[in-house]
Backbone as a chain_set.jsonl record, in Angstrom:
{"seq": "XXXXXXXXXXXXXXXXXXXXXXXXXXXXXXXXXXXXXXXXXXXXXXXXXXXXXXXXXXX", "coords": {"N": [[-8.285, -7.344, -16.576], [-5.375, -5.965, -15.123], [-4.004, -6.593, -11.865], [-2.902, -5.506, -8.616], [-1.098, -6.844, -5.961], [-0.785, -5.887, -2.774], [1.247, -5.598, 0.025], [1.761, -4.775, 3.389], [4.881, -4.242, 4.575], [6.546, -3.027, 6.397], [6.508, -1.222, 9.525], [4.094, 1.306, 10.457], [4.617, 2.993, 12.469], [6.034, 5.982, 13.669], [5.888, 7.266, 11.227], [4.926, 9.815, 8.868], [1.764, 11.452, 9.241], [0.269, 11.664, 6.889], [1.255, 9.55, 5.342], [0.452, 7.387, 6.865], [-2.307, 7.64, 6.571], [-2.553, 7.164, 3.837], [-1.705, 4.478, 3.615], [-3.722, 3.323, 5.144], [-5.928, 3.923, 3.544], [-5.414, 2.24, 1.461], [-6.172, -0.056, 2.591], [-4.555, -1.275, 4.422], [-3.722, -2.184, 7.543], [-2.131, -3.41, 9.489], [1.154, -4.877, 9.949], [2.003, -7.181, 7.453], [-0.502, -7.325, 6.404], [-2.501, -7.857, 3.546], [-3.736, -6.794, 0.417], [-5.675, -6.85, -2.58], [-5.746, -4.901, -5.406], [-7.209, -3.157, -8.197], [-5.213, -2.362, -11.029], [-4.757, 0.715, -11.347], [-4.231, 4.207, -12.193], [-4.649, 5.803, -9.961], [-4.361, 4.036, -7.75], [-1.724, 3.227, -8.229], [-0.403, 5.658, -7.766], [-0.885, 6.005, -5.03], [0.454, 3.778, -4.017], [3.035, 4.451, -4.8], [3.604, 6.577, -3.084], [3.986, 5.354, -0.602], [5.879, 3.417, -1.051], [8.267, 2.552, 0.133], [7.463, 1.184, 2.333], [6.066, -1.003, 1.535], [5.428, -4.21, -0.085], [5.062, -5.128, -3.344], [3.251, -6.884, -5.81], [2.592, -7.812, -9.169], [-0.331, -9.137, -10.522]], "CA": [[-7.61, -6.174, -16.049], [-4.281, -6.285, -14.219], [-4.232, -6.3, -10.457], [-1.721, -5.373, -7.774], [-1.178, -7.414, -4.616], [-0.023, -4.952, -1.949], [1.449, -6.099, 1.385], [2.483, -3.863, 4.274], [6.065, -4.972, 5.02], [7.19, -2.316, 7.5], [5.591, -0.581, 10.459], [3.68, 2.689, 10.24], [5.036, 3.786, 13.626], [7.005, 7.042, 13.393], [5.725, 7.762, 9.861], [4.08, 11.005, 8.789], [0.33, 11.171, 9.277], [-0.226, 11.496, 5.521], [1.617, 8.202, 4.899], [-0.433, 6.474, 7.595], [-3.63, 7.724, 5.943], [-2.465, 6.524, 2.528], [-1.687, 3.031, 3.851], [-5.064, 2.961, 5.618], [-6.818, 3.992, 2.385], [-5.146, 1.034, 0.672], [-6.725, -1.184, 3.338], [-3.464, -1.918, 5.155], [-3.782, -1.713, 8.927], [-1.045, -3.962, 10.302], [2.226, -5.515, 9.184], [1.596, -8.455, 6.88], [-1.824, -7.195, 5.785], [-2.417, -7.922, 2.089], [-4.954, -6.446, -0.315], [-5.552, -6.881, -4.034], [-6.401, -3.74, -5.995], [-7.096, -2.989, -9.644], [-4.02, -1.595, -11.397], [-5.165, 2.0, -11.917], [-3.309, 5.309, -11.921], [-4.885, 6.257, -8.588], [-3.733, 3.067, -6.851], [-0.276, 3.323, -8.459], [0.063, 6.862, -7.089], [-0.895, 5.751, -3.591], [1.539, 2.829, -3.762], [4.293, 5.19, -4.961], [3.828, 7.4, -1.89], [4.419, 4.539, 0.542], [6.588, 2.266, -1.628], [9.324, 2.097, 1.034], [6.841, 0.392, 3.395], [5.259, -2.046, 0.918], [5.894, -5.196, -1.045], [4.029, -5.088, -4.376], [3.351, -7.888, -6.87], [1.581, -7.705, -10.223], [-1.028, -10.407, -10.767]], "C": [[-6.523, -6.621, -15.072], [-4.651, -5.898, -12.792], [-2.897, -6.209, -9.734], [-2.005, -6.0, -6.418], [-0.232, -6.595, -3.751], [0.032, -5.491, -0.519], [2.237, -5.076, 2.185], [3.639, -4.635, 4.91], [6.741, -4.319, 6.218], [6.143, -1.56, 8.306], [5.276, 0.862, 10.071], [4.042, 3.584, 11.423], [6.121, 4.764, 13.196], [7.002, 7.478, 11.927], [4.839, 9.001, 9.904], [2.614, 10.592, 8.736], [-0.227, 10.926, 7.876], [0.105, 10.1, 4.982], [0.758, 7.157, 5.597], [-1.813, 6.45, 6.956], [-3.636, 7.031, 4.585], [-2.48, 5.006, 2.672], [-3.065, 2.549, 4.297], [-6.064, 2.956, 4.457], [-6.611, 2.799, 1.452], [-5.674, -0.217, 1.373], [-5.692, -1.926, 4.158], [-3.406, -1.352, 6.566], [-2.622, -2.212, 9.769], [-0.021, -4.648, 9.396], [1.756, -6.892, 8.714], [0.229, -8.416, 6.227], [-1.66, -7.13, 4.269], [-3.763, -7.588, 1.483], [-4.656, -6.535, -1.804], [-6.386, -5.738, -4.585], [-6.27, -3.787, -7.505], [-5.904, -2.086, -9.933], [-4.447, -0.327, -12.127], [-4.144, 3.063, -11.545], [-3.444, 5.796, -10.482], [-4.182, 5.336, -7.593], [-2.217, 3.116, -6.996], [0.31, 4.541, -7.741], [0.127, 6.676, -5.589], [0.244, 4.809, -3.206], [2.884, 3.545, -3.843], [4.622, 6.007, -3.719], [4.392, 6.597, -0.722], [5.226, 3.318, 0.096], [7.677, 1.716, -0.715], [8.784, 1.236, 2.179], [6.157, -0.866, 2.861], [6.077, -3.07, 0.155], [4.76, -5.317, -2.059], [4.311, -6.154, -5.426], [2.264, -7.619, -7.893], [0.981, -9.082, -10.448], [-1.519, -10.46, -12.196]], "O": [[-6.729, -7.547, -14.287], [-5.478, -5.019, -12.549], [-1.893, -6.764, -10.181], [-3.031, -5.719, -5.799], [0.98, -6.605, -3.965], [-1.0, -5.803, 0.076], [3.257, -4.567, 1.721], [3.418, -5.565, 5.686], [7.438, -4.993, 6.977], [5.039, -1.295, 7.829], [6.086, 1.545, 9.443], [3.802, 4.791, 11.387], [7.024, 4.403, 12.44], [8.002, 8.002, 11.437], [4.093, 9.208, 10.861], [2.276, 9.515, 8.246], [-1.097, 10.074, 7.695], [-0.692, 9.527, 4.238], [0.379, 6.155, 4.99], [-2.422, 5.39, 6.811], [-4.618, 6.383, 4.222], [-3.189, 4.32, 1.936], [-3.52, 1.487, 3.874], [-6.941, 2.094, 4.391], [-7.53, 2.397, 0.738], [-5.627, -1.312, 0.813], [-5.913, -3.071, 4.552], [-3.079, -0.181, 6.761], [-2.171, -1.509, 10.673], [-0.299, -4.954, 8.236], [1.185, -7.664, 9.485], [-0.164, -9.374, 5.563], [-0.781, -6.429, 3.767], [-4.803, -8.036, 1.965], [-3.523, -6.321, -2.235], [-7.572, -5.611, -4.279], [-5.333, -4.384, -8.035], [-5.62, -1.159, -9.176], [-4.496, -0.29, -13.357], [-3.293, 2.843, -10.683], [-2.449, 6.161, -9.856], [-3.485, 5.807, -6.694], [-1.498, 3.052, -5.999], [1.398, 4.461, -7.171], [1.072, 7.127, -4.942], [0.914, 5.014, -2.194], [3.778, 3.274, -3.041], [5.788, 6.12, -3.341], [5.19, 7.114, 0.059], [5.251, 2.301, 0.789], [7.984, 0.525, -0.78], [9.561, 0.627, 2.914], [5.714, -1.706, 3.644], [7.235, -2.846, -0.2], [3.619, -5.581, -1.68], [5.444, -6.317, -5.878], [1.147, -7.243, -7.538], [1.702, -10.074, -10.553], [-2.131, -11.448, -12.602]]}, "num_chains": 1, "name": "protein.A"}
């Protein structure tokens, strides 16, 4: 199964609360935090919401 490596590249300061919650649900708490997730529609949707704050790689 494909996986996505998601890294928080920009700060969550001054972002909407919903975007902060989405990043937190992805397991990203601070800049530079990296998590690997299964490539599912749910994860893709969450990544799409905060794509301007993330760096994403397919594994």
